[in-house]
N, C-alpha and C positions, 0 to 999 in steps of 0.2 A: 504493500500500500504506500509505503514511504517513497519507493522509487517512482511509482505512478504520479504521486503528488509532485515530486521533483521534476519529472518530465513535463507535466502540465504547467508548472511554474516557469520552466525554461521557455516553453512555447509562448506563454502569456507575456513574458518580458520582451520577447522578440517582436510582438505585435506592433508596438509604437514605431519601431524602425520601418516596418513594412508600410504602415499607414503614412509615414512621412515620405517615403519614396513614391507612394501612389499620389500623394498630394502634389509633389513636384512634377510627376508625369502629367497630371491634369493641368498644371500651370502652363504646359506647352500649348494648350489650346488658347490661353490668353495671349501668348506670344504670337500665335498664328493670326488671331483677330487683329492685334495691333499692327502687325506687318501688313495684313490685308488692307487695313484702313489707309495706310500710307500709299499702297499701290493704287487704290481706287480714286484717291483725290490727288490731283496734281498740285504740288506745293508751289508757293511763290518762289521768286528767285532767291530771296533771303532765306526761305525755308530750305531750299536745296543747298545753299551755302552752309547753313547751320548743320545739316546732316553730314556734309563733308568735313567740316571743322570738328564736329563731335567725334567722328570716327577716327580722324587723324590724332586728335588729342588722346583718345583712349588707347590707341596703339602705342603712342610714344610713352605714356606713363606705365603701361603694362610691360613694355620693353625695359624701362628703367627698373621695374620690380624684378624682372628676370636677371638683369645685371647685378642688382643688389643681392639676389639669391646666390648667384655664381661667386660674387665677392665674399659672401658669407662662407661658402664652401671652401674657398681658398684660405680664408682666415682660420677656419676650423682645422684644416690640414696643417697650417703653420703652428697652431697652438697644441693640437692633440695628436698630430701625425696619423699613424694607422688607426688609432682608436676613433678617429672622426668619421670613418667610412659609414657608420650607421646613422650619422647625422646629416648626410648629404641630401637625402630625399626630403626629410622634414624642413631643412633650411631652404632648399629650392622651392618647396611647396609654399612656405610662408612668404618668400619673396614674390612669387607669382601672384598669390592671392592678395598680398598687401598692395601690389600694383593695381589690381582690379579695384580694391576698396578706395585707394587714394584717387584713382582716375574718376570714379563715380562721385566721390565726395567733393572734388574740386573742379568739376566740369565748368567751363565758362558759361555764363548766362547767354542765351540766344539774343541776337541783336534786333529781332523784330519788335514791332510796337506791341505793347501789352494792352490787354483789354481794359476799358474804362467804362464803368467802374470795374475794379479787378474781380475776376472770377477764378476760383481755385478748385481743383479737384479734391476729393476725399481720398484718403489712403486706401480705403476698401475698393475704390475704382481702379487702382493700379495693381494691387496685389492682395491675395487672400490674407485676412487678419490671422488666420490659423498659422500660416507660414511665418509671419512676423513674430507672433508670440512664441512659436516653437523655437525660433532663433534666440529670443530673450531668455526663455526657460532653460535652453541648452547651455547658454553662457553662465547662467546662475548655477546650474548643476555642476558645470566644470569647476567653478570657484569652490563650491561646497565639497566637491570630491578632492580638490587639491589641498586645501588648507589643513584638514586633519592629518593627512599623510605627511605634509611638510612639517607640521609641528611635532609629529612623532619621530622625526628624523629619518623617515623612510625615503624622502626625496632630498637630493642635494639642493643647495641654495640656487645654483644655476638652473636646475630643472624646475624647481618651484617657482622661481621668478618667471621663467619662460611660460610655464603652464598657466600662470595668472595673467601676465602682461599681454601676451599675444591675443587671446580671445577677448579680453576686456577692451584693448585698444581697437580691435576689429569691430566690436559692438559699438563703441563710441563713433567710429567713422561711419558705420552703417546708419546709426541714428541721425547723424548729421546729414547724410545723403538723403534719407527718407524725409527729413524735415525740409530740406531744400526742394525736394520734389513736390511737396504739397503747398509750400509757401509761395512759390513763384506763380504769378498770375498767368492765365492762359493768353495765347496770342490774340491780337485784334483781328487778323485776317482768318476767316473760317477755313481757308484752304490749308493753313498751317496748323490747325488744331490736331488733325490726325498725326502729324509729325511730332508735335509736342507731346501728345499722349503716349506715343510709342517710345519716345526718349525717356519719359518718366517711368513707363512700365519696365523698360530695360533696366534702368537704374535701380528701381525697387527690387527687382528679382536678382540682379547681380550682387548687390550688397548683402541681401538676405541670405542668398546661397553661400556666398564667400564666408560670411561670419559663421553660419551654421557648420560649414566644413571645418573651420579652424577651432570650433568648440567640440564637435562630435568626435573627431579623431583622437585628440588627447584624452577626452572623457572616456572613450572606449578603452584606451590603453590603461588608464588608471583603474577602471573597474575590473578589467581582466587581471591586472596585477593584484588587486585586492582579493579577487576571488580565488586565485590559484596560490596564494601565499600559504605555504605549508604550516606556518605557525598558527593559522586560523582554522585549520582542519581539526574537527573534533570527532569523537566516536559517535556512531549512529548516523542519523540523517540530519545534516545541518543544511537548512535550506538557504541561509544567507549567502554562502559561497556560490550556490547554484544561481541565485538571483544576480549576484555580481558578474559571474561569467556570462550569463545570458544577456545582461544589460551591456556588458562590454562588447560582445559579438554584435548585438543589435546596433549599438552606437557606431561601431566601425563599419558595418555593412551599410548603414544609412548614410554615414559620412562619405563613403566611396560612391554611393548612388547619387547623392546630391552633387558631388564633385563632377560626376558625369553630366548631370543636367546643367551645371554651371558652364561647362564647355559649350553647350548648345546656345547659351545666352551671350557668349562672347562675340558672336557674329554681329556686326553693327547693323543698325537700321538702314535699309536701303530703299531708294525710290527709283523706279524705272518708268518706262512708258505706262500710263494708266491702263489697267486691265481691260476697261470697257472700250478702248480704242484700238486694241490689237487686232 
């Protein structure tokens, strides 16, 4: 009976990760709608220039993030030599995702005329509230999982600081980008509204996915470490390690899945000949 309960608990803890992956899969429909709106409405000259500038700016900052990640790898080799090999992928990942976050949080404002009186979208029109709150809860869970292990001396100072600073900094950048997305007024010209909505939708999903990835992957690692710690194994059926292991696998799998969806959102918003005139 105890084994059956452990298996059921393991499956139950995996469910949130599956639901999160499904929610991001459904978000692809919102991306298709936003991209289709840009295709159906021919933007003004300023709208077309805005699309080009935004795409170029995003690529440049993401490239800078890649270079920072590569520089971090070189620095780790200099400091830790062969022991740094296991840090290469995490450092590169942090650099790449940080580039995405900084690019979206610091995007230049469009130069088109704003609506008067100003009209602004609601966050729920750009991205599912469930995805945004999942990001926030995941960051909070990462902090809660890190602090006890750090205080107990199970994590070195370098690992503890990294596990706290990286997701919290990502969350702050994401919140700044989301705030900018809803505070900026809509454009005055109706032809530019689909372009503006698509840019906001892209930003909201990119920063939410990026922050979720930077929180889920270390959270999963810490939960797995907690669950397989031999010092915590007791006689009989101890369900807490099972929950930790299942939660760790769920967080890692969900983080990898969200990272895959993040890659699909990196393609910039494009406008070509309107579909109705083809």
